[in-house]
N, C-alpha and C positions, 0 to 999 in steps of 0.2 A: 294723462289727458282727461280722463273722466272726472278726476278730482278738480282739476282746473276749470273744466266746463261747468260742472255743477255749482262750484262756488261762485263763478262769474254770473251764472244764471240767477243765483240767489241774491247777490249784491246789486244787480242791475234790474231786477224785475220791476216792471212798471215805470222805469225811468224814461225820460224824454229821449235819451240817447239811443234807446232800443227801438224807436218807432220805425226806423228803416231796416230793422232786422239785425240779426247776428250773422257776421260773415265768417264762414268756417275755414276759408283758405284764400290765399292770394295767388291767382293764376296757377293752380295746381296742375302738374303733369309729371308722369313717370315714364318718359320715353325709354324704350327698352330694345331698340334696334341699333345695330352697328352703323357707324358712319353718319348718323343723324347729327344735326348741328349741336344738339345737347351732348352728344358723345364727346365732343372736344372739351366740354366743361366738366366731364366726368360726373354727370348727374346720376348715372346708374352704372356701377362697375360690377354688378352681379346681384344676386339675391341671397337673403339670409336663409338659414336652415328652417326658420319658421315659415317663410314664404314658400320654400320648396315643399315642405310637408303639407302646407295648406293647398298648394297646387295639386299634390298627389291625391289629397282627399277630394278635391273638386273633380279630378279626372275619374276617380273611383265612382263617384255619383254619375258623372256624365256618361260613362261607359257601362253603367249598371253592374259594376264589379267584375266585368269581363275583360281581363288583361289581354286575352287573345284578340279581342276586337280592337283594342288600342294598338297592339303590335301590328296587326294587319293594316290599320290605318296609317300608322307612323312609319311602317316598314322597319320596326325595331324588334328587340328580342328580350324585353324585360321579364324577369321571373314573376314579379308581382308589382302591385302599385307602389309598394314601399321602396322599390328599387328604381322607379322612374327618375330619370335625370334630364336636365335641359341646360344648354349653354345660354346664359343671358349676360350681356346683350345678344339678341338673336340675330342671325345673319339674314339680311334683307333678301338674299337669294332664295330663301325658303318661303317667301310670300306666295300664297295660293296653295301651299301644302297644308295637310291636316295639323301638323305640329305648330305651324304659324298661327292658324286660326285658334286652336285650343289655347295657346299661351295668351294671345291678344284678347280673346274673349274672357279668359280668366282674369287677366290684368284689369279689365273693366269691371268685372264682377267684384273683385276684391276692393277696388277703389270705392265703388258704390256702397259696399258693406262698411267700409271705414267711415264714410260720411253719415251713413245711417247710425252707426255707433255714436258719432258726435251728436247728432240730432236727438237720438233717444235719451242720451244723458242730459242734454239741455232741457228737453221736455219733461223729464222726470221731476225737475224742480221748478220749471217754468213752462207749463203746458201750453200757454197762449203765445209763447215766443215765436216771432217770425224769423225765418232763416233763409239764407241764400249762400251761394258760392261764387266767388269772383272768377267765373269761367274765362279761360284764356282763349279769345276768339280764334286765333290761328290754329288751335288744336281742333277746331271744327271745320273751317273752310279750307285748310290745307289737306293734302292727301294722306299723310301718315296717320295710322290709327294704333301705333304701338304705345301710346301715352297713357292708356288706361282710363280715359275720360269718356264715359257714355253720357253724352249731353242730354239725351232724352230721359234716361233713368234718373239722372241727378236733378233735372228740372222737375220731374214728377215727384221726387223725394221731398224737396224743400218747399216751403210755403210761398216763397217769392222766386221770381226769375232773377238771376244774378249774373253779372259779367262785367268786363271792362272794354266794351267795343270801342274801336278807334277809327280814325280816318286820317289820311295824309293830305294836307292842304297844298303841298308841293312835293316834288320828287325827294326821295329819301337822301339824307346826307351820308348814309352808310353805303359804301360802294358795292357791297355784296347784295344789296336789296334791289330787286327788279322794280323799276318804276315805269314800265311800258304803258301802264294805264294812262299816263299823262299825254299820250298821243291822241286820245279821244276825249278825256274828261278833265275838268278843271280841278277835281280832287278825287282821291280814291274813296269811293262810297260803297263798293260792292261787298267788301267783307263785313262791314257793319250791317248792311241791308240783309244779306242772306242769313246772317246769324239771328237777327230780329225776327225774320219771317219764320225761321225754324222754331225758335223758342216760343214765339207767340202761338204757333200751331200746336205745340205740345201743351202749353199752359195758357190758354186763351183768357182765362179769368184771373190770372195772377198779376200782382204788382211787379213791374219790371224796373229793376234798380241797376243802374250803371255806377258802380262804386269807385270807378277810376276812369272817367271819360277822357280818353286821349284824343281829343279833337283839336287841341291848340298846339301851336309851335312849341316844341320842347326838345327832347333828346333824339327822336327818330327822324324828324324833319325840322328844318329851320328856315324861317322867313323873317328877315329883319324888318320888312315892311308888310306885315300880314294884312290880309284883306278882310274888312268887316263884312263884305258880301259873302265870303266863304263861311264865316262864323254863323251868320244868320241862316244860311242854307243848310249847313250840316246839323245844327241844333234843331232846326225845324224838321228836317227829314227824319232824324232819329226819333224825335218825339212823335211824329206822324206814324212811324213804324212800330211804336209800342213803348218807348222809354217814358217812364213815369217820373223818375227822379234820377239825378246824376250828381256826382261829386267830382268837380273839375280837377284835372291833373295839369298844373299844380300851382299852389300859391307858396312861393319859395322865399318867404321873408321871415326873419326872426321877430319876436315880439316888439323890438325897438324899431322895426321897419327896415333894417339892413338885410342884404341878401344872405342866405344861408351859406356858410363857408364851403360846404360839401359840393355846392353847385357852381363854384367858380374855378375849379381846377382844370386840368387838361382834358380835352375831349378825345376819347378813344373811339375811333370810328367803328371798331368791331365789337367793342364791349358795350352792352346795353346799360351801363351804369349812368350816373348822373353828372359826371364830370363835364363842366362847361355848359350845362343845360340852362343856366340862368339867362345867358345872352339870347335875345330873340324870343324870350318867353313872355307870357301875358303880364308878368311882374314888371316889365319895363315898357309895356305897350298899353297905356291907359285906354286907347280907343278900342282895343280888343276886349279888355275887362268890361268896358261900358257896353259894347255890343252884346256880350253874353247876357248882361243884365237886361238890356232892352228886348232882346228876342225872347227871353223867358217871361218878361212882363207881357209881351204880345201873345205868347202861347197861352198864358194863364188867362188873359183877357178873353181869348176865344177858345177856352178850354172845352166848352160844350160842343162847338163846331169840330174841334180836333177829335174829340171822342166819337162824334157821329161818323166822321171819316174813317176812324180806326176800327170801329166795331162792326162795320159792314161785312157781309159774308165773303169768304175767299173761294169763289166757285171753281177755280183751277188749282189743283194740287199736284205737286211733284212727289213721286214715291221715293222715300229714303230708306235704304237698307244698310244697317250697320254691318251686316254680313258681307255685302259687296264692298263696303268702305274698307273693311279689314283686308279683304283678299285681293283687291284691285289697286294697282299702283297709281292710277290716274282718275279714280272715281270722282273726287270732288272737283278736280280740274275740268273734267268733261261736263259734269252736271252743273257746275258753276256757269259754264258757257251757255247751256240751255236756259238756266235761270235768268242770266243777263239778257238773253235775246227776247224773253217774254216780259221783262220788268217794265219796259217803257210802253206797254200796250194799254195802259189806262185802268187796270184793275189790280187789287192786291193779290199777291201770290201766297200760296200756303204749301205745306208739306203734309203727307200722310205716311204713317208707318203701320206696322202690324198692330201696335198698341193703340194708336189713334183710331184705326178702323174699329177695334174692339171696344174702346172706351168712350168714344165721342159719337155724337149724332151725325151719321153719314149723310143726312139730307142737307147739311150745311155746306156741302160742296157738290159740284156737278160732274167734274171730269178729273180723272187721275192719269197722269202721264208717267210711263215707266221708260227710263232711258239709261243705257249703259249699266244695267243691273244684272249681271250674269249669275251671281251667287245669291241665293236666298235659302233660308231654312224652310222646312216643310210648313212650319207655323206661319211664316211670312206668306208663303204661297197660298196656304189655305185661307188666310185673311183676305187676300185679294180676290179669291174665288167667292168667298162669302159676300164681299162687297158687290161683285157682279150678280150673284144669285139674288141679291136683294134690290136689284134694279140700277146698279151703278154703271158708269161709263168708264172704260179703260182704254187708253191708247198705248199700245205696246210697240216699241221701236223696231225690234227684229226678233228672230227666233233665238238669238244668243241670250237675250235677257230672260231670266228665270230658268235657264236651262240646266243649272247645276245646283247642288245643295252646298252647304257650308264647307264640305270636304272635297269639292270638285268632282263629285260623283254625278253622273248624268241623271237628270230627272226625266222620267218617261211621261209624266203627266204634263198636259198643256192647259192653259186657261181656256174655259168655255164661256160663252156669253151668258148662260143661265137666263135669268129674267132681265138682264141688263144689256149692255151694248159693248162689244169688244171690237176694237179697230186694230187688227193685227197687221203691222207694216213689215216690209222687208227693207227698211231704210233707216240709216243712222245719221242722215244729213239733217242738221239742226234746222236749216231754213225750211225744209219740207215738213218736218215734224211741227214746227211753229205754224205753218200755213194750215195744216190739218187741224191742229189744236184750236186755233182761233176760230175756224169755221164751226167747230163743234160747240163752242161756248158763245156763239154770236148772240143768242137770246139773253145772255147774262152781261153783255157789254153795257157800259154806261149809256144813258139816254141823252147825254150831252156829247157831241162829237168834238174831239179836240184834235185839230190838224196842226202839225208842227213841222216846220222846214228850217233846218239849220245849215242847208247847203251841203250836207254830208250824206254819205251812204248809211250812216248809223244814227240812231236817235239819242237825244240827250235830255228831252223834256219829260219829267215825271209828272203824271196827271192822276188825280183821284177825284171821283165824282160820287156824290150821294144825294138822294132825294130826301127833302125834309118833309115834316108832317104837313106844312102849309102849302105843299106843292112846288116850292122853289127848289133849286139845286145849289148845293155847295160844290165849288170847283177849286181844287188846290193845284197849283202849278209850281214846279221847281225846275230850273235849268241847271244841270250839272256839267254842261259843256263849256268849251272855251269861247264859243261864238254865240252871237245873238240869234235867237230862233224867231221866225215869223209864225205867229199863232192865229188860227182862225177857229172861232167857236160857233157851233150851230146846234140846233135841236134835232134829234132823230125824227121827231114828229113834224118838223118843219115849222114855219110861222116865225113871227117876230119875237124878240125877247129884250129884256132890259138887264144890263150887267152892272154890278156895283162892286167896287173894291172895298171889302169890309174893313180893312185896316185904315184906309183914308176916307171912306164914305164917298169917294169920287166915282162918277160914272165912267164906264169903260166901253170902248167900241168893240165890235165882234172880231175885228182884226187889229192886231197890235204886235209890237216887238217885245220879246221877253229876253232881257239882257243875261249875259253869263252870270250864273249864281243868283239870279233874281228869284224872289219868292212872292207869289200872289195868292191871296185867299179871296175868292170871288163868290158873289151870290147872283144867281140867274133866275129871273122871274119871267113868266110868259106875258 
């Protein structure tokens, strides 16, 4: 691999094709737990002697050469580290046990080491080369962490943010895929959104490349009469959330214009292959191909406004712990619900981790919320205390959070307010946490009030507001619901205002209807 990478780097150095970076892998994952969906595909049937020996060396360092400490932790009786053994794929029943954490943490470390090896070899011959990895989104927003992918470490490693975020414009055609999101939303937006907010929090100044944008009808969902409104909305939202460039999936024609043979076969509903994927794709829907072009023209026309909306601070941060993600069966499911409950409140969300607290300017956010995070390392705990000691604000959901270390051993220490503000709750109800959180960041809420009524108990209007140098406000509105929303705009300071639709240059009243999947970019002047 080193020879291939180095020779490739030499041959392509300075070429146009490399401007969007070198992609080290396509949707990499090394799931290693029994009965996972990848288990049926036999993606991991065990580990090699090389991996086992490497794991033994990792454990030797982790336990400072003390085999008694490992045996005590694992409830094992190995004579020395050279005799340590483990069954892979690992039994999910062991989740929360020290052996589970050690293997899954090691699996992440070895994967990061592998990609560092790739990048080091490329940079040895092409030091200016940009790099990224086509990170598989579901390995972040789904609960399992046996895949070896440390999204934070890999995003820190590469020079660009890389992934293939996707959305579903209609319920999945695969019967084993849950499409209950369709009860509330016109399309599945949340996986793409939470991925972007996390990666942008880790690498706020890095170019964000979606090298396989699965936004259009293809193999996972199929719409023979796809909506141009959906196309505009999803490309606009993903760009608003950080996407700088994307390569659409897919353009499935041969050079002579005919469909690729491999896409015209039988569709297997359980196999993610390409059989039958041509029907209902953008290749036979010119209105969809046109809308992709038009929305990208519009986004580039208003690129400065989009960047202004994107680069504003993220005052509210959710704490993310890889330790709890590894040890907790529903960590992302529960934290995803908190994320979605706050997503429609009019301000960009962000994440913090131990490394973000240590490496980034803590003044760029105001409040950190800790939710459903029982297990953290001492280093993670100390980073949160450091943040409080230096004047930060933390909302802690209950005494369960932060109560254990990575091995399930009880932590005697508790966070103290230090020079900051600690709001310690005894409440895991998301609605109550949301209420307290919004009250805490009231001073950081937009100066333009966006009221939205879709006739439902849940919100579907995404709004972002930013003040411009000339005193006017940019307001971006997107409706991801099935129903029209009634919008009312007003200034916090009161008084009259003039509203202009920047795309059409038409004037807009302060009260209007926002149709399902409609996108508006407005300018408000006093």
